[in-house]
C-alpha positions as CSV (number, residue, x, y, z in Angstrom):
1,X,-2.1,-49.8,15.8
2,X,-1.5,-46.1,15.8
3,X,2.1,-44.8,16.2
4,X,1.0,-41.9,18.4
5,X,-2.3,-40.5,19.7
6,X,-2.7,-36.9,20.7
7,X,-5.7,-36.7,23.0
8,X,-8.1,-33.9,23.7
9,X,-6.3,-31.2,21.7
10,X,-7.9,-28.0,20.4
11,X,-7.6,-28.7,16.7
12,X,-7.1,-25.7,14.4
13,X,-7.0,-27.5,11.2
14,X,-5.7,-24.9,8.8
15,X,-8.9,-24.3,6.8
16,X,-9.9,-21.2,8.8
17,X,-13.0,-23.0,10.2
18,X,-13.7,-22.8,14.0
19,X,-11.5,-24.9,16.2
20,X,-12.8,-28.1,17.9
21,X,-11.6,-30.6,20.5
22,X,-10.5,-33.9,19.1
23,X,-8.1,-36.9,19.3
24,X,-5.7,-37.1,16.4
25,X,-3.9,-40.3,15.6
26,X,-0.7,-40.7,13.6
27,X,0.3,-43.9,11.6
28,X,3.0,-44.4,9.0
29,X,3.6,-40.7,8.6
30,X,0.0,-39.8,8.0
31,X,-2.9,-38.5,10.0
32,X,-4.8,-41.8,10.5
33,X,-7.8,-40.5,12.5
34,X,-9.4,-37.2,13.7
35,X,-12.2,-38.0,16.0
36,X,-14.2,-36.4,18.9
37,X,-12.2,-36.5,22.1
38,X,-12.3,-39.8,24.0
39,X,-13.8,-41.8,21.1
40,X,-10.6,-43.3,19.6
41,X,-10.5,-47.0,20.7
42,X,-7.5,-48.1,18.5
43,X,-4.4,-48.8,20.5
44,X,-1.4,-46.5,20.2
45,X,2.3,-47.2,20.8
46,X,2.5,-43.8,22.6
47,X,0.0,-41.2,23.5
48,X,-0.2,-37.8,25.3
49,X,-2.9,-35.7,26.9
50,X,-3.1,-32.4,25.0
51,X,-5.9,-30.8,26.9
52,X,-5.7,-27.0,26.7
53,X,-3.1,-27.1,23.9
54,X,-3.6,-26.2,20.3
55,X,-2.8,-28.7,17.5
56,X,-2.2,-27.1,14.2
57,X,-0.7,-28.1,10.8
58,X,3.1,-27.5,10.6
59,X,3.8,-24.0,9.4
60,X,5.1,-23.5,5.8
61,X,7.8,-20.8,5.3
62,X,7.6,-19.6,1.7
63,X,10.9,-17.8,1.5
64,X,14.1,-19.2,3.1
65,X,17.7,-19.6,2.2
66,X,18.4,-22.9,4.0
67,X,20.1,-24.2,0.8
68,X,23.5,-24.5,2.6
69,X,22.6,-24.6,6.3
70,X,20.7,-27.9,6.0
71,X,24.0,-29.7,5.4
72,X,25.3,-28.8,8.9
73,X,22.0,-28.3,10.5
74,X,19.4,-30.7,9.2
75,X,16.8,-29.2,11.7
76,X,16.8,-25.8,9.9
77,X,17.0,-24.1,13.3
78,X,15.4,-22.0,14.5
79,X,12.6,-22.4,12.0
80,X,11.7,-26.0,13.1
81,X,11.7,-25.0,16.7
82,X,9.1,-22.4,15.9
83,X,6.8,-24.9,14.3
84,X,7.9,-24.7,10.6
85,X,7.9,-28.1,9.0
86,X,8.2,-27.1,5.3
87,X,10.6,-24.6,3.8
88,X,10.9,-23.1,0.3
89,X,14.6,-22.5,-0.7
90,X,16.5,-21.6,-3.8
91,X,15.1,-18.1,-3.8
92,X,16.3,-14.8,-5.3
93,X,18.1,-16.5,-8.2
94,X,20.7,-17.9,-5.8
95,X,21.3,-21.7,-5.6
96,X,24.3,-23.9,-4.9
97,X,23.7,-26.0,-8.0
98,X,24.2,-26.7,-10.8
99,X,28.0,-26.4,-10.7
100,X,30.1,-27.1,-13.8
101,X,32.2,-30.3,-13.3
102,X,35.1,-28.9,-15.3
103,X,35.4,-25.6,-13.3
104,X,36.0,-26.3,-9.6
105,X,36.5,-22.6,-9.1
106,X,32.8,-22.0,-9.7
107,X,32.1,-23.5,-6.2
108,X,34.4,-20.8,-4.7
109,X,32.7,-18.1,-6.7
110,X,29.3,-19.4,-5.5
111,X,30.3,-19.4,-1.9
112,X,31.7,-15.9,-2.0
113,X,28.5,-14.7,-3.8
114,X,26.3,-16.3,-1.2
115,X,28.4,-14.8,1.6
116,X,28.0,-11.3,0.1
117,X,24.3,-11.3,-1.1
118,X,22.8,-13.5,1.6
119,X,25.0,-12.7,4.6
120,X,26.1,-16.3,5.1
121,X,29.4,-17.1,6.9
122,X,32.0,-17.9,4.3
123,X,33.7,-20.2,6.7
124,X,30.5,-22.1,7.4
125,X,29.9,-22.4,3.6
126,X,33.4,-23.7,3.1
127,X,33.4,-26.1,6.1
128,X,29.8,-27.0,6.5
129,X,28.7,-28.3,3.1
130,X,30.3,-31.1,1.0
131,X,30.2,-29.3,-2.4
132,X,30.3,-32.7,-4.1
133,X,27.4,-32.1,-6.5
134,X,27.3,-30.9,-10.1
135,X,23.7,-31.2,-11.4
136,X,20.8,-29.8,-9.6
137,X,19.5,-33.4,-9.1
138,X,22.9,-34.3,-7.5
139,X,22.3,-31.4,-5.0
140,X,18.8,-32.6,-4.1
141,X,20.0,-36.2,-3.7
142,X,22.8,-35.0,-1.4
143,X,20.0,-33.7,1.0
144,X,17.6,-36.6,0.6
145,X,17.3,-38.7,3.8
146,X,19.3,-36.4,6.0
147,X,17.0,-33.5,6.8
148,X,14.4,-33.0,9.5
149,X,12.1,-30.6,7.6
150,X,10.4,-30.9,4.3
151,X,12.3,-28.7,1.8
152,X,11.6,-27.7,-1.8
153,X,14.0,-25.6,-3.9
154,X,13.8,-23.3,-6.9
155,X,16.7,-23.4,-9.4
156,X,18.5,-20.1,-9.4
157,X,19.1,-18.1,-12.5
158,X,22.7,-17.1,-11.4
159,X,23.8,-20.7,-11.2
160,X,22.3,-21.5,-14.6
161,X,24.1,-18.6,-16.2
162,X,27.4,-19.4,-14.5
163,X,27.2,-23.0,-15.6
164,X,26.6,-22.2,-19.3
165,X,28.5,-18.9,-19.7
166,X,31.3,-19.2,-17.1
167,X,32.8,-15.8,-16.2
168,X,30.9,-14.2,-19.0
169,X,27.7,-14.7,-17.0
170,X,28.6,-11.4,-15.3
171,X,28.4,-8.7,-17.9
172,X,27.7,-10.9,-21.0
173,X,24.7,-12.0,-23.0
174,X,24.1,-15.6,-24.0
175,X,24.5,-16.6,-27.7
176,X,21.6,-18.5,-29.2
177,X,23.5,-21.8,-28.6
178,X,24.2,-20.8,-24.9
179,X,20.5,-19.9,-24.5
180,X,19.5,-23.4,-25.7
181,X,22.1,-24.9,-23.3
182,X,20.6,-22.9,-20.4
183,X,17.1,-24.0,-21.2
184,X,18.3,-27.6,-21.5
185,X,20.0,-27.3,-18.1
186,X,16.9,-25.7,-16.6
187,X,14.7,-28.6,-17.9
188,X,17.1,-31.1,-16.4
189,X,16.8,-29.4,-13.0
190,X,13.1,-29.3,-13.3
191,X,13.0,-33.0,-14.2
192,X,15.0,-33.7,-11.1
193,X,12.4,-31.9,-9.0
194,X,13.2,-28.2,-8.8
195,X,10.1,-26.3,-7.8
196,X,10.6,-23.6,-10.4
197,X,12.7,-20.7,-11.5
198,X,14.0,-17.9,-9.4
199,X,15.8,-14.7,-10.5
200,X,16.9,-11.3,-9.3
201,X,17.2,-8.0,-11.0
202,X,17.7,-6.1,-7.8
203,X,20.3,-3.4,-7.7
204,X,21.2,-4.4,-4.2
205,X,22.6,-7.8,-5.3
206,X,26.3,-8.0,-6.0
207,X,28.7,-10.9,-6.0
208,X,31.8,-11.5,-4.0
209,X,33.8,-9.4,-6.4
210,X,31.4,-6.4,-6.0
211,X,29.9,-6.9,-9.5
212,X,26.2,-7.2,-10.3
213,X,25.2,-10.9,-9.9
214,X,24.8,-12.9,-13.2
215,X,21.0,-12.7,-13.4
216,X,21.1,-8.9,-13.3
217,X,22.6,-9.0,-16.8
218,X,19.7,-11.0,-18.3
219,X,17.4,-9.2,-20.8
220,X,13.7,-9.5,-21.0
221,X,13.8,-12.2,-23.7
222,X,16.0,-14.4,-21.6
223,X,13.7,-14.1,-18.6
224,X,10.6,-14.8,-20.7
225,X,12.3,-17.8,-22.3
226,X,13.0,-19.3,-18.9
227,X,9.5,-18.5,-17.7
228,X,8.0,-20.3,-20.7
229,X,10.1,-23.3,-19.8
230,X,8.5,-23.4,-16.4
231,X,5.1,-24.1,-18.1
232,X,6.4,-27.4,-19.3
233,X,6.6,-28.9,-15.8
234,X,4.0,-29.8,-13.3
235,X,3.7,-28.2,-9.9
236,X,6.0,-25.3,-10.5
237,X,6.4,-21.6,-9.6
238,X,8.4,-18.5,-10.3
239,X,10.1,-16.3,-7.6
240,X,11.6,-13.0,-8.7
241,X,13.1,-9.9,-7.2
242,X,13.5,-6.5,-8.9
243,X,14.7,-3.2,-7.5
244,X,11.2,-2.0,-6.9
245,X,10.5,-4.7,-4.4
246,X,12.3,-2.5,-1.9
247,X,10.0,0.4,-2.3
248,X,7.7,0.9,-5.3
249,X,7.7,-0.8,-8.7
250,X,8.1,1.2,-11.9
251,X,5.9,0.5,-14.9
252,X,8.5,-1.8,-16.6
253,X,8.9,-4.0,-13.5
254,X,5.1,-4.4,-13.2
255,X,4.9,-5.4,-16.9
256,X,7.9,-7.8,-16.5
257,X,6.3,-9.6,-13.6
258,X,3.0,-9.9,-15.4
259,X,4.6,-11.2,-18.6
260,X,6.8,-13.8,-16.8
261,X,3.8,-15.2,-14.8
262,X,1.6,-15.2,-17.9
263,X,4.3,-16.9,-20.0
264,X,4.7,-19.6,-17.4
265,X,1.0,-19.9,-16.6
266,X,2.2,-20.2,-13.0
267,X,2.1,-17.9,-9.9
268,X,5.1,-15.6,-9.4
269,X,5.9,-14.5,-5.8
270,X,8.2,-11.7,-4.7
271,X,9.4,-10.3,-1.4
272,X,9.0,-8.3,0.6
273,X,6.0,-5.9,0.8
274,X,6.9,-3.4,3.5
275,X,3.8,-1.8,4.9
276,X,4.1,1.7,6.5
277,X,1.2,4.1,7.0
278,X,3.7,7.0,6.5
279,X,4.0,5.8,2.9
280,X,0.3,5.1,2.0
281,X,0.9,5.0,-1.7
282,X,3.3,2.0,-1.5
283,X,0.8,-0.8,-0.9
284,X,-1.6,0.1,-3.8
285,X,1.4,0.6,-6.1
286,X,2.9,-2.8,-5.2
287,X,-0.4,-4.6,-5.6
288,X,-0.9,-3.0,-9.0
289,X,1.5,-5.8,-10.2
290,X,-1.1,-8.4,-9.1
291,X,-3.9,-6.5,-10.9
292,X,-1.8,-6.2,-14.1
293,X,-0.9,-9.9,-13.9
294,X,-4.5,-11.0,-13.7
295,X,-5.3,-8.9,-16.8
296,X,-2.4,-10.6,-18.6
297,X,-3.4,-14.1,-17.5
298,X,-0.9,-14.5,-14.8
299,X,-0.8,-14.1,-11.0
300,X,1.7,-12.1,-8.9
301,X,1.8,-12.7,-5.1
302,X,3.4,-10.4,-2.6
303,X,5.0,-11.8,0.5
304,X,4.9,-9.7,3.6
305,X,6.0,-10.2,7.2
306,X,3.4,-10.1,10.0
307,X,6.0,-8.9,12.5
308,X,8.8,-6.3,12.7
309,X,12.0,-8.4,12.4
310,X,14.7,-7.5,14.8
311,X,17.9,-6.4,13.0
312,X,21.4,-6.5,14.4
313,X,23.5,-3.8,12.6
314,X,26.9,-2.2,12.8
315,X,28.9,0.4,11.0
316,X,31.7,-2.1,10.9
317,X,30.1,-4.9,8.9
318,X,27.9,-5.1,5.7
319,X,24.3,-4.4,6.7
320,X,21.1,-2.7,5.3
321,X,22.7,0.8,5.7
322,X,25.2,-0.2,3.0
323,X,22.3,-0.4,0.6
324,X,21.3,3.2,0.9
325,X,22.6,5.1,-2.2
326,X,25.8,6.8,-1.3
327,X,26.4,4.9,1.9
328,X,28.0,1.8,0.5
329,X,31.0,3.8,-0.8
330,X,31.7,5.1,2.7
331,X,30.9,2.0,4.7
332,X,32.9,-0.2,2.3
333,X,36.1,1.6,3.0
334,X,38.8,0.1,5.2
335,X,38.1,0.8,8.8
336,X,40.7,3.6,9.4
337,X,39.4,5.4,6.3
338,X,35.8,4.7,7.2
339,X,36.4,6.2,10.6
340,X,38.0,9.3,9.1
341,X,35.1,9.9,6.7
342,X,32.4,9.3,9.4
343,X,34.0,11.8,11.7
344,X,33.8,14.4,9.0
345,X,30.7,16.6,9.6
346,X,30.3,17.3,5.8
347,X,30.3,13.6,5.0
348,X,27.8,12.9,7.8
349,X,25.5,15.6,6.4
350,X,25.6,14.1,2.9
351,X,24.9,10.7,4.3
352,X,21.9,12.0,6.2
353,X,20.7,13.8,3.1
354,X,20.9,10.6,1.0
355,X,19.3,8.6,3.8
356,X,16.2,10.8,3.7
357,X,15.9,11.0,0.0
358,X,13.3,9.2,-2.1
359,X,16.0,7.0,-3.7
360,X,16.7,5.5,-0.3
361,X,13.3,3.7,-0.6
362,X,12.3,1.4,2.1
363,X,15.6,1.9,3.9
364,X,14.3,5.3,5.0
365,X,12.6,3.5,7.8
366,X,16.0,2.7,9.3
367,X,17.4,6.2,9.3
368,X,15.9,7.7,12.4
369,X,19.2,7.3,14.2
370,X,17.9,8.8,17.5
371,X,15.6,5.7,17.8
372,X,18.5,3.2,17.6
373,X,19.3,1.2,20.7
374,X,22.9,0.4,21.6
375,X,23.7,-3.3,21.8
376,X,27.0,-4.9,22.7
377,X,29.9,-2.5,23.2
378,X,33.7,-3.2,23.5
379,X,35.5,-0.1,24.9
380,X,35.7,1.5,28.4
381,X,34.4,4.7,26.9
382,X,31.1,2.9,26.1
383,X,30.6,1.2,29.4
384,X,27.0,1.3,30.5
385,X,25.6,2.3,27.1
386,X,24.2,-1.1,26.3
387,X,20.4,-1.0,26.1
388,X,20.2,2.8,25.9
389,X,18.5,4.8,23.2
390,X,20.8,7.0,21.1
391,X,18.5,10.0,21.3
392,X,18.9,10.1,25.1
393,X,22.6,9.8,25.0
394,X,22.8,12.5,22.3
395,X,20.8,14.9,24.5
396,X,23.1,14.3,27.4
397,X,26.1,15.1,25.2
398,X,24.6,17.9,23.2
399,X,25.1,16.1,19.9
400,X,23.0,15.4,16.9
401,X,21.9,11.8,17.1
402,X,23.8,10.4,14.1
403,X,27.0,12.2,15.2
404,X,26.5,10.7,18.7
405,X,26.0,7.2,17.2
406,X,29.2,7.6,15.2
407,X,31.1,8.8,18.3
408,X,30.0,5.7,20.2
409,X,30.8,3.3,17.3
410,X,34.2,5.0,16.8
411,X,35.1,4.2,20.4
412,X,34.7,0.5,19.6
413,X,36.5,0.8,16.2
414,X,33.0,0.3,14.6
415,X,32.3,-3.0,16.3
416,X,29.3,-1.6,18.3
417,X,26.1,-3.6,17.8
418,X,23.2,-1.4,16.9
419,X,19.5,-2.2,17.1
420,X,17.3,0.0,14.9
421,X,13.8,0.7,16.0
422,X,11.8,1.1,12.8
423,X,9.3,4.0,12.5
424,X,6.4,1.8,11.3
425,X,5.5,0.3,14.6
426,X,2.5,2.6,15.0
427,X,-1.3,1.8,15.2
428,X,-2.0,3.1,11.7
429,X,0.7,0.9,10.2
430,X,-0.6,-2.2,12.0
431,X,-4.2,-1.4,10.9
432,X,-2.9,-1.1,7.3
433,X,-1.1,-4.5,7.7
434,X,-4.3,-6.2,8.9
435,X,-6.2,-4.8,5.9
436,X,-3.5,-5.7,3.4
437,X,-3.3,-9.3,4.7
438,X,-6.8,-9.9,3.5
439,X,-5.9,-9.3,-0.2
440,X,-6.1,-12.5,-2.3
441,X,-2.6,-11.8,-3.7
442,X,-0.8,-11.2,-0.4
443,X,0.8,-14.0,1.6
444,X,2.6,-14.1,4.9
445,X,6.3,-14.9,4.7
446,X,9.6,-13.5,3.6
447,X,11.6,-14.6,6.7
448,X,14.9,-15.0,4.7
449,X,15.7,-17.7,7.3
450,X,19.1,-19.2,6.7
451,X,20.4,-15.9,5.4
452,X,21.8,-12.6,6.9
453,X,22.5,-14.8,9.9
454,X,24.3,-12.3,12.1
455,X,22.1,-9.3,11.2
456,X,18.5,-10.5,11.4
457,X,16.3,-13.3,12.7
458,X,13.1,-13.7,10.7
459,X,12.5,-17.4,11.4
460,X,10.4,-16.8,14.6
461,X,7.7,-14.9,12.7
462,X,5.3,-17.8,13.1
463,X,5.3,-17.9,16.9
464,X,5.6,-14.2,17.4
465,X,2.6,-13.6,15.1
466,X,0.5,-16.2,16.9
467,X,1.3,-14.7,20.2
468,X,0.3,-11.2,18.9
469,X,-2.9,-12.6,17.5
470,X,-3.8,-14.3,20.8
471,X,-2.6,-11.8,23.4
472,X,-1.4,-8.7,21.6
473,X,-3.0,-6.6,18.9
474,X,-5.4,-9.4,18.0
475,X,-5.6,-8.2,14.4
476,X,-6.5,-11.7,13.2
477,X,-8.3,-14.6,15.0
478,X,-6.5,-17.8,15.8
479,X,-8.1,-19.9,13.1
480,X,-7.4,-17.4,10.4
481,X,-3.8,-16.8,11.6
482,X,-3.1,-20.5,11.4
483,X,-4.6,-20.7,7.9
484,X,-2.3,-17.9,6.9
485,X,0.8,-19.8,8.1
486,X,-0.3,-23.2,6.8
487,X,-2.9,-23.8,4.1
488,X,-2.4,-20.5,2.3
489,X,1.3,-21.1,1.5
490,X,0.6,-24.8,0.9
491,X,-2.0,-23.8,-1.7
492,X,0.2,-21.3,-3.4
493,X,2.9,-24.0,-3.9
494,X,0.4,-26.7,-4.7
495,X,1.7,-28.9,-1.9
496,X,0.1,-32.3,-2.0
497,X,-1.8,-33.2,1.2
498,X,0.1,-30.8,3.4
499,X,-1.1,-27.7,5.2
500,X,-4.2,-29.1,6.9
501,X,-5.1,-31.5,9.6
502,X,-7.2,-34.0,7.6
503,X,-7.6,-37.7,7.4
504,X,-4.9,-39.3,5.2
505,X,-2.8,-36.1,4.9
506,X,0.9,-36.0,5.9
507,X,1.3,-35.7,9.7
508,X,3.2,-32.4,9.8
509,X,2.0,-31.0,13.1
510,X,2.8,-28.5,15.8
511,X,1.4,-28.6,19.3
512,X,1.5,-25.4,21.3
513,X,0.2,-23.6,24.4
514,X,-2.0,-20.7,23.3
515,X,-1.5,-19.0,26.7
516,X,2.3,-18.8,26.1
517,X,3.1,-19.1,22.4
518,X,5.7,-16.4,21.4
519,X,9.3,-16.0,20.4
520,X,12.1,-15.0,22.7
521,X,14.5,-12.2,22.2
522,X,17.0,-12.5,19.4
523,X,20.5,-13.2,20.8
524,X,23.9,-13.7,19.1
525,X,25.3,-17.2,19.3
526,X,28.4,-18.8,17.9
527,X,27.2,-22.2,16.7
528,X,27.9,-22.3,13.0
529,X,30.9,-24.2,11.5
530,X,34.1,-22.3,12.2
531,X,32.4,-20.8,15.4
532,X,30.8,-18.2,13.2
533,X,28.0,-16.1,14.7
534,X,24.3,-16.0,14.0
535,X,21.2,-14.5,15.7
536,X,18.9,-17.0,17.3
537,X,15.5,-16.8,19.0
538,X,14.1,-19.5,21.2
539,X,10.4,-20.4,20.9
540,X,8.0,-20.0,23.9
541,X,5.1,-22.3,24.3
542,X,5.9,-24.9,21.6
543,X,5.3,-28.4,23.1
544,X,6.2,-30.6,20.1
545,X,6.6,-30.7,16.4
546,X,6.1,-33.7,14.1
547,X,7.3,-34.0,10.5
548,X,5.8,-36.8,8.5
549,X,4.5,-38.3,11.7
550,X,7.9,-38.4,13.5
551,X,8.5,-36.2,16.5
552,X,11.4,-33.8,15.7
553,X,11.0,-31.3,18.5
554,X,9.9,-31.8,22.1
555,X,10.0,-28.8,24.5
556,X,12.5,-27.0,22.3
557,X,14.9,-29.9,22.1
558,X,15.6,-31.7,18.8
559,X,15.0,-35.4,19.0
560,X,17.7,-36.4,16.4
561,X,15.2,-37.8,13.9
562,X,15.5,-36.7,10.3
563,X,12.1,-37.6,8.7
564,X,12.0,-34.6,6.3
565,X,11.5,-35.0,2.6
566,X,13.1,-33.2,-0.3
567,X,9.8,-32.1,-2.0
568,X,10.0,-32.5,-5.7
569,X,7.8,-30.7,-8.3
570,X,5.1,-32.9,-9.8
571,X,5.6,-35.7,-7.3
572,X,5.0,-33.6,-4.2
573,X,3.4,-30.5,-5.8
574,X,0.5,-30.0,-8.2
575,X,0.1,-27.3,-10.7
576,X,-1.5,-24.1,-9.4
577,X,-3.4,-22.3,-12.1
578,X,-3.2,-18.6,-12.6
579,X,-6.8,-18.4,-13.7
């Protein structure tokens, strides 16, 4: 007997081949039958008519930071609501494990680091996770049996360094003995099921003390030693971030990526490739890393988002503007001093100069302040400004746009919510995206779901992309769009029997209405531990989601089931060759 029968669905199976109408039966967590509509005679405990609806494999998000959130939110919301059934975590060199058993303070250091670099609520980190683990295997075991999505995790370079070197991880170099200990600790994590190795060399990543995170102090030899260790284990990957990911790689970064991938004999992925027709040289420069890696015997894959992710910003809290060279020093001041500086015309002029400089890199796209939209306001002086464009307000007041924005924010003691409207929302940029997506070393993803919670909401990229493909720009057909969200990332990670609708494969499925599929507007909600805020976006047109054959979402309501699996390398992943 089947557990559930989905009748008459338009099946888009993830392979990119044309859709077809079929009945799909689920039994014991697997797809038990895929047959022409109306031909399944086996009884089913439950069934539903899916006429007019699309049944696709569950979406795979290749870059998330759900490492902590899964403890208080086993549903990985809002990703699961938007059809994501498998998430990759432990990215950018940041993981919650291993933690040294003799140094309880390391957990506090890790929480403060995650709060700073990934924009996670410190209160939520403190109150929402148990922090009872030491080894990486302990951490994976703590999640096993209590999550509603499938989740795999890299082991982070920062945690490895901190465990072995203690406080010397920041600023120090490992002794030969410490390097041996780090490699042994890494192999232990891999044996427990870590997906691979993640690291960051990005200049934007600082810890809770304002110091460069531990992995940024690692030399090339250390990075290559850990990369070679990846090669020992089946079904593994590398994920890495360098400063050039934000704009354009330099020659040394290209050589480093190629060497790391070749040493491991495994794919290396990075994020995020920002595509902008106004900077036509960026895409070929970034993809030069993939070309060089192939020459060296490796493979480097760029993640890129198929949507423009809404961002919630403020001059009062840490946001992307802090990462523009010269801005962090001003925006990091106490609020009274920050206000004084921002009101100074000479300071504003210097900030604008730095914002438009080449060194600002990809953040230049956020510095057309006249295009910003005013969000929530908090003072009588700003009443009626919500939803208005700064350029229009500035024209009324006879002010330069940035000066106008500062005036508005100053009225709210810098609490004003700002919504930047990026400059790369033009036809030429979208045409360049569609072209770039076809490259064999480009993969959709980079949502950062679970991170930067009150500033951006990348999780809904799946539904928004599908809606755009079906009713918007139509840059990609439905079958290809689904493949890009399912089989393509599943193949990169070597997921065993996931990413397609096929007899005997795991029943990770999403059922949606093609006439409605989309994502709602991002709104600020206070539902994290400690009543901390985050941006949320509700799906439109998602009928149901199944993970391992169990219904987890029905009409945007979680069912309470937790059928997800902690996906472990080797057991749940196969080795993906770089050849």
